[in-house]
C-alpha positions in Angstrom: -42.2 -38.0 38.9 -38.6 -37.4 39.2 -37.9 -39.7 37.7 -39.3 -38.9 34.5 -37.9 -35.7 34.5 -33.9 -37.4 34.4 -35.2 -39.4 31.4 -36.0 -36.0 29.7 -32.6 -34.1 30.7 -30.7 -37.6 29.3 -32.6 -36.9 26.0 -32.7 -33.2 25.8 -28.3 -33.6 26.2 -28.0 -36.3 23.9 -29.8 -33.6 21.4 -28.1 -31.2 22.1 -24.8 -33.1 21.4 -25.9 -34.7 18.0 -27.1 -31.6 16.7 -23.6 -29.9 17.6 -21.3 -32.8 16.3 -24.2 -32.2 13.1 -23.2 -28.9 12.7 -18.9 -29.6 12.8 -19.2 -31.6 10.4 -18.1 -31.0 7.0 -20.2 -30.4 3.8 -19.7 -32.1 0.8 -20.2 -30.5 -1.9 -23.1 -31.7 -4.7 -21.5 -34.7 -7.1 -20.6 -33.6 -10.4 -19.5 -30.2 -9.9 -17.6 -28.1 -11.9 -14.8 -27.9 -8.8 -15.0 -31.6 -8.2 -13.7 -32.8 -11.4 -16.5 -34.6 -12.7 -16.1 -35.9 -16.0 -18.6 -35.0 -18.8 -21.2 -36.8 -19.8 -25.0 -36.6 -20.2 -27.3 -33.3 -20.6 -24.4 -31.4 -17.7 -22.5 -35.0 -16.9 -23.8 -36.7 -14.5 -26.9 -36.1 -12.5 -25.5 -32.7 -13.2 -28.0 -29.6 -14.9 -27.9 -28.8 -17.8 -25.4 -25.4 -18.6 -25.8 -22.9 -20.4 -24.9 -22.6 -24.2 -21.0 -21.7 -24.3 -19.5 -23.7 -27.1 -20.0 -24.3 -30.8 -18.2 -24.8 -34.1 -19.5 -22.3 -37.2 -21.8 -24.2 -38.8 -20.0 -22.8 -42.4 -17.0 -20.7 -42.7 -16.5 -17.0 -43.6 -15.7 -18.5 -47.1 -12.0 -16.7 -47.3 -10.7 -19.2 -46.5 -8.4 -19.1 -43.7 -8.5 -14.8 -43.3 -11.3 -13.6 -41.0 -9.4 -10.1 -40.3 -7.5 -11.2 -37.6 -8.3 -12.5 -34.0 -10.8 -9.8 -33.4 -12.6 -10.8 -37.2 -12.7 -14.2 -36.3 -14.4 -13.4 -33.1 -16.8 -11.5 -34.6 -17.7 -14.6 -36.3 -18.2 -16.6 -33.8 -20.7 -13.6 -32.6 -22.2 -13.3 -35.4 -22.9 -16.9 -35.9 -24.0 -17.4 -32.4 -26.7 -14.7 -33.1 -27.8 -16.4 -36.6 -28.6 -19.3 -34.7 -30.0 -17.7 -31.8 -27.5 -18.5 -28.9 -27.8 -15.9 -26.4 -24.4 -14.7 -25.2 -24.8 -16.4 -21.5 -24.3 -13.4 -19.1 -21.1 -11.5 -18.4 -19.4 -13.7 -20.8 -18.0 -13.0 -25.3 -17.9 -15.5 -28.1 -14.3 -16.2 -28.4 -12.8 -17.9 -31.9 -10.2 -20.6 -30.4 -7.4 -20.2 -32.0 -3.1 -18.8 -31.5 -1.8 -16.6 -33.0 1.9 -15.9 -33.5 4.4 -13.1 -32.7 4.1 -10.6 -35.2 5.0 -6.4 -35.5 6.3 -6.4 -32.2 3.4 -8.0 -30.3 3.7 -11.5 -28.6 2.4 -14.8 -29.6 -0.8 -15.3 -28.4 -2.2 -18.9 -27.2 -5.8 -19.0 -27.5 -7.0 -21.8 -24.6 -6.1 -17.8 -22.4 -9.0 -16.9 -24.8 -11.6 -18.3 -23.9 -12.0 -17.9 -19.8 -11.7 -20.7 -17.3 -15.2 -22.3 -18.1 -17.7 -24.7 -17.8 -18.3 -25.0 -21.4 -22.1 -26.5 -22.4 -23.1 -27.3 -25.8 -25.9 -25.3 -27.6 -27.6 -28.9 -25.6 -26.1 -28.3 -22.8 -24.4 -31.3 -22.3 -21.4 -29.4 -21.0 -17.7 -29.7 -23.2 -14.9 -29.8 -20.1 -15.2 -27.9 -16.7 -12.3 -26.4 -17.4 -9.0 -25.1 -19.0 -7.2 -28.1 -17.8 -9.7 -30.6 -18.3 -10.3 -29.5 -22.0 -6.3 -29.9 -23.0 -6.1 -32.4 -20.8 -3.0 -31.6 -18.9 -3.4 -33.4 -16.1 -5.5 -36.6 -17.2 -5.9 -37.0 -21.0 -10.0 -37.6 -23.0 -10.8 -35.4 -19.8 -13.0 -32.8 -23.0 -16.1 -34.1 -24.8 -14.8 -33.0 -27.7 -16.5 -35.3 -31.0 -18.7 -36.2 -32.8 -21.6 -36.4 -31.4 -21.5 -33.3 -28.8 -19.7 -31.2 -30.4 -23.1 -29.4 -32.5 -22.5 -26.1 -34.5 -24.9 -23.3 -33.7 -28.1 -24.2 -34.6 -27.4 -27.8 -32.6 -27.0 -30.0 -36.0 -24.2 -32.2 -36.8 -21.2 -31.2 -37.7 -19.5 -33.2 -41.2 -16.6 -36.2 -40.2 -15.4 -38.8 -41.8 -17.0 -40.6 -43.9 -19.8 -38.3 -44.7 -19.7 -35.5 -47.9 -18.4 -33.5 -47.4 -16.1 -34.0 -44.8 -15.3 -30.3 -43.2 -13.7 -32.0 -39.9 -10.6 -30.2 -40.3 -10.7 -26.5 -37.9 -8.6 -23.6 -38.3 -6.9 -23.5 -34.4 -3.4 -22.8 -35.3 -2.3 -24.5 -31.9 -0.8 -27.4 -30.5 -2.2 -30.0 -28.7 -2.2 -27.8 -25.3 -3.4 -25.1 -26.7 -0.5 -22.3 -27.3 0.8 -21.6 -30.1 3.1 -22.8 -32.7 7.3 -21.6 -31.6 9.2 -22.2 -35.5 9.4 -19.7 -37.7 7.0 -22.3 -40.0 3.8 -20.0 -40.6 0.8 -22.3 -38.7 -1.4 -19.9 -38.4 -2.1 -17.9 -41.7 -1.0 -14.7 -41.5 -2.3 -15.3 -38.3 -6.0 -15.2 -40.0 -5.3 -13.0 -42.4 -4.3 -15.2 -45.4 -6.6 -17.1 -47.8 -3.4 -17.5 -50.5 -2.2 -20.9 -51.6 0.9 -20.7 -49.8 1.3 -20.7 -46.5 -0.4 -22.5 -43.6 -2.9 -23.2 -40.7 -2.9 -25.7 -38.0 -6.1 -27.9 -37.7 -8.1 -30.2 -35.1 -10.4 -33.1 -36.0 -13.4 -32.7 -33.9 -14.7 -35.9 -34.6 -10.6 -38.1 -33.5 -10.8 -39.2 -36.6 -8.5 -39.7 -39.7 -5.0 -38.3 -41.0 -2.9 -40.5 -38.5 -3.3 -37.8 -35.6 -6.9 -37.8 -34.2 -5.8 -34.7 -31.4 -9.2 -32.0 -31.3 -7.0 -29.5 -31.8 -3.6 -30.2 -33.4 -3.8 -33.0 -36.2 -2.4 -31.5 -38.7 -1.2 -28.7 -41.5 -3.8 -27.0 -44.4 -2.9 -27.2 -48.1 -2.2 -23.3 -48.4 -4.5 -21.0 -46.5 -7.5 -20.3 -49.3 -10.9 -21.5 -49.4 -10.1 -24.2 -52.3 -7.0 -25.6 -50.5 -9.1 -25.6 -46.7 -11.8 -27.4 -48.6 -9.2 -30.0 -50.3 -7.2 -30.6 -47.0 -10.7 -31.7 -45.7 -12.2 -29.3 -44.0 -14.1 -25.9 -44.9 -12.7 -23.0 -42.5 -14.6 -24.0 -39.8 -14.0 -22.4 -36.5 -14.3 -23.6 -32.5 -16.2 -20.6 -30.9 -15.9 -20.2 -27.5 -18.1 -18.1 -24.3 -15.4 -16.8 -22.3 -15.9 -14.9 -19.0 
């Protein structure tokens, strides 16, 4: 009996030590979380659940060239298109057009990257587009986002016409450099901060399909041939916008 008691006491001590060590061990975060810099892919990333829709390309432009009535008008258009496509606005967020604006009328320049929140962002099918602003713009490592023809869908979950399609509409208005900031200098790269539909002026464009023009940047490929609707169409676009749900 005395031997049995000693054995039981020894087992109890071992169990207690094991529990204590387990409680003190650092806990590993779930794989694929946004904080871990997981690479995009699949429905929400490798094994990660699909997220709420928070990114799309507008299926049609406003039809007035680059004139959206400024940043506020472009934001309102993103909201309008989300509603038309039955894309719910994620809780605590608001739709913003990915557009930079030049300094004008005593107001400082505005950077597109500063307007869209912190992320993460998902397309309308729940696939992750980027986990955060740094991944979206390749601040640490290039090509960390998933903006391409297969995943950069419109608000109806449809693909957007790119190179090889008729008509090609892969030019997306951004007014930005490749880091998502307003472009320095005196050359107009925003069509008067998105208030002009004239044949003159220009706006910086990105290629959502990463194809053509010698520059495959999603947000800063080349300038347009004017600000009018025919000018945008002739360049290879339709006045489309990137829309992000900002948090």
